[in-house]
N, C-alpha and C positions, 0 to 999 in steps of 0.2 A: 337562770344559772348562766354563768360565763360559758362561752364556747371558744373553741380554737380549732385550727386546721390540723388534721393528723398528717403531717408531712405535706410537702408542696403539691402532691398529686392525690391526697387522700380526701375522705369525706370530712365534713364538719361534725365534731363530736363534742359532748359535754366535757367539762373539766375533770370529771371522774367517770370511770366506767364500772359496770358491775360484773364481776367474775362470778358465774353461776355454778361452778363445779361443785362447791361444797353442798349445794342443795340436793345433789344426787349421789355423791360418792366421796370416799377417802377421808372424811372427817366424822365418821360415826353417823348415827341416825339423824335424819332431818324431817321436818314437818312439811308435807307437801302444800297444805293450805297456807301455812305461814310463808313458804317459799314464794308462792304465786303472789301473795299479798305484798311481799317484799319487792318483787319485780314491779308490780303495779305502783307501789309507793315510789320506787326509783324513777319510773317514767313520769309520774305526776310531778316529781321534784325537778325534772328536767334532765335527768340522766338518759342519755340516748344510746350508749354503747353497751350491748349485752354480749358477753363472751362466753363461749362454750367449746366443747370438743365432742366429735361424734362418738367417741369411745368413753365418755363419762357415763359410767354405769351402763355401757353398751347401748347408747341412744336414749336413755331415760332422760338425761338433761335437755336434749334437744326437744323431746316430746313435752317436757315441762315448760320450756320457753314457748313452744308453739301454742300450748294451752293458755299461757299467760298473755301472749299477744292476741289470740282469738278473743279473749274475754276483757281486754283493755279497751278503753274508749278509742274510737277510730283515729282521732287526732293524735293521740299518744302512740298508737300502733304505727301510724305512718311515719313518725319521727324516729322509731327505733332502728338501730343499726345492729345487724348481726355480725359477729366476729366468730368464725368457726375454724377449729383446728381438726386436722384429719391425719390419717396415716398410721396410727398406733394399732397394732395387731393384738387381739385378745383371744383367750380360749374360754370354753364354757365354765372353767373353774375360777375365772377372774384373773388368770395369769397374763403375763405380758410376753409377746413373741417377736418383738422388733417393730420395724417400721417399713411401710410400702409406699414408695414414692414414684412407681412407674406410671407413666401417663394414663394407661388404661384404668389403673386403680384409682388415680386421682378423679377421673370422670365418674367412676362407679361410686366412690365415697360421696361425691357432690350430689349425685342423683338421690341417694338415700337421705342426705341431710335436708335437701329441699323438701322432700316429702314429709320428714318428721317435723320440721319447723313450720310447715304449712305456708311457705313463702315462694315467691317466683324468682327470687335471686338471693344470693348471700352477699353482704356488703364487703366483708374482708375475709379471704380464704387463705389458709396457710397450712403447710405440713407441720406437725407438732414437733418432730425432730427429723433432721435430715436422714434419709435412707443412705447408708454408706455404700450401698451397691448401685445406686442410680445418681448420676451427675445432677447437681441441683439445677443446671440448665434445662434438663428434661422435665423435671418436676414443675418448675416455674413456667416453662413453655406450655405445659398442659393446662395450667391454671389460666395462662394468657388466652388460650383457645376458648376456655369457659367465659372469659371476659368478652371476647369478640362475639360470642353467642348470646350474651346478656344473662347468663346464669350466675355470674359473679361480677361484682363492680370493681373491686380493688384487690391486689395481690399483697399478701403479708408473708412475713417470715417469723420463725419462732426459735429461740435459743440457738442462734448461730453466731459465729465469729466474724471478724471484719473481712477476712478474705472471702468468705462465702457470701457475705452481703454484697461485695463488689461484683462477684461473678453473677449473682442473681440479678443485680440492678443492670448489669450489661446485657441481660437477656430480655427483660421487660421491666416497665416502671414498677417500682416497689413503693408501696404507700406506708407500710408500718412494720415495725419489728416488735414482737412481744418477747419480753425477756425479764427475768427476775432482777428487781432493783429495789433496794431498801437501805436503811441505815447500816444494816449488818451484812448486806450483800452488794458490794460496791465495785466489783471487779470490771464492770462494763465501762467505767470511767476512763480506763487507760487507752483503749483502742476502739471499742465498739460504739460507745456514745459519740465520739468525734467523727467516726466514719458515718454514722447515721445523720449527724448534723451537716456534714459536708455534702451528703447526697440528697438532703432534703427529705429524709425518711423519718416519719414519726416514730415514737416509742411508746408502747403501752407497757407499763411496768406492773408486773404481777408480783405477788408476795411482798407487798409494801409493808405489811405487818408481820412478815416472816411466819405465815401460817398461824397467826395469833400469838407467837412468841413475844413480840414487842408491842402487843395491843394494850398492855397494862391490866389485862384480865386473867392472864395465865398464871397459875400459882404453883409453888414448888411441890405441893402435895397432891396435885391433880392426878387422877387416875384416868388413863385413856383406854377407850375400848379397843378390842382386838382388831376391829375393822377401821380404825383410825390410823391414817398414814403416819401421823407423828409418832406413834408407838414404835416405829422403826427408824425415824429420822434422827441422825446423829446429834443434831442440835438440842434435841429434847431428852437426851440420855444422861443420867448420872451427873458427874461433875461438869459436863458441858452445859446442862440445864442450869446448874447453880451459877456458873460463870456468866451465862447469858442473861439470867434474871438479875444478876448484879448490875449489868449494863442498863436494864430496864429501870432498876431502882435509881440509878443516876439520872436517866432521862426524866423519871417522874419528878424529880426535884425542880427541873426546869419547867416542866408542864404545869406543876403546881404554882410556880411563881407567875406564870402567864395566865393562870386561871382557866386552863384547858385540860383536856384529857391527854393521857400518853398517846393513845391512838391518833388523836387529832394532830399532835405534835409530829409524830412519825409520818403521817400522810402529808402534812404541810411541808415537811422537809423534802419529800419527794417532789411535790408540786413546785418547790423553789429551784429544783435542779435544772428544769428546762431552760429558764432564762440564764442561769449561771453557765450552762454548757452550750448555749445557742441551738438548743433542740426543742422539738415539741414533745413533752412528756405527759402522758395521761395516766395517772395511777388507776389500777383496777382494785377495787375493794371487793373482798369476798364475803360481804354481809349475807347471812342467811335468815336474819330476822329484822323486823322494821326498826327496833330500837338500835341495833348495831348500825344499820344503814343511816339513821338519823345522826348518830354520833360521827360517822365518817363524813357525812355531808357538812358537819360543823367545821371540818378542817379547811373548808373554802373560805371561812371567815377568819382564819388565823393568819396573821401577818408576821413573818419572821424577818427581822432586820439583820444586818451583818453581825451585830453582837449576839443575837439569838443563835445564828447559824454556827458562829464560832463556838459558843458554849455547848451546843448540841454535839458538835464533832469532837469537842474535848471530852465530853461525857461518854460518847460512843465512837471511839476512833475507827477509822477504816481498818479492816482486817482484825478487829477485836473479837469477832464472834468465835465461839468454841464449836468445832465440829463442822463437817461439810454440809452443803445444802441438801443433798440427797444421799441415800445409801450408796455404797461403792458401785453396785451393779447398775444403778441408774445414772450415775455420773459418767459411766462409759459411753452413754448415748449422746452426751452433750458436746456441742461444737462452739461453745460460747466464750471461751477463754477466760472464764471467771468461775 
């Protein structure tokens, strides 16, 4: 599989990364055996970047990845890169209580993640959302200390705006920004993506299929489980869902003409944005099953020329999505200007 450098100071990673959150939380029930098999299949296919958060099902996701790494062939295990988000505070009922970016908390979170993952270092470490009560310089400085001690290799950011990126980069080298980016979530193009490109910071784009909304597999009559995040997501509600699936229908016509799937077209579009914007962009795919992973990997063989890109953006214009990315309470925690 093709590889690229994640920013000018980051590790070399595969052209796609695997976001493992859905294997543990937020999208209904998942099959543990199939999840581990999917991670193994990803590693075998040359995917090196495995993304998680210590708060995904309160550590379950890290333990799952740890098991997958322990049971993978040694050569594949050694090539794997772990990307970990920290800082989200949870309660026993599964509620959310804000974010903690204090230096002591950063080191505490890291200690637990290293143990659950069963590794001696984390490749990319980042706070999931900025703690409004702690300057980003203090949080990043604490990660930099972990880098100095060998517990972390590279410093990342998550869902932050251009000003915060600059402040963080002035404190310590930043390798990567993880942020939502897809055909229907393009707000980073105005300021955030140019800032990352200017500073040589790579971008791992999550939500490239908008939580399955633009995968081509989501139907208007689908019933979501109560523990599925999308049951509360504005883009999956009522008229918003109908309008958004109309966009998918328009995208499907283009995909059919190229003989590829809707999901492959959407992922290939994100892959094409790095060169267009002078940035290193690695899409994170949230496949929970091997068949969905295989479909996503097929995007690497899709070539979109200028005509294709123009047709896609005419079918799904910027700002065409109906509804916000998150419920209002969660939007309040974002610092991403989009």
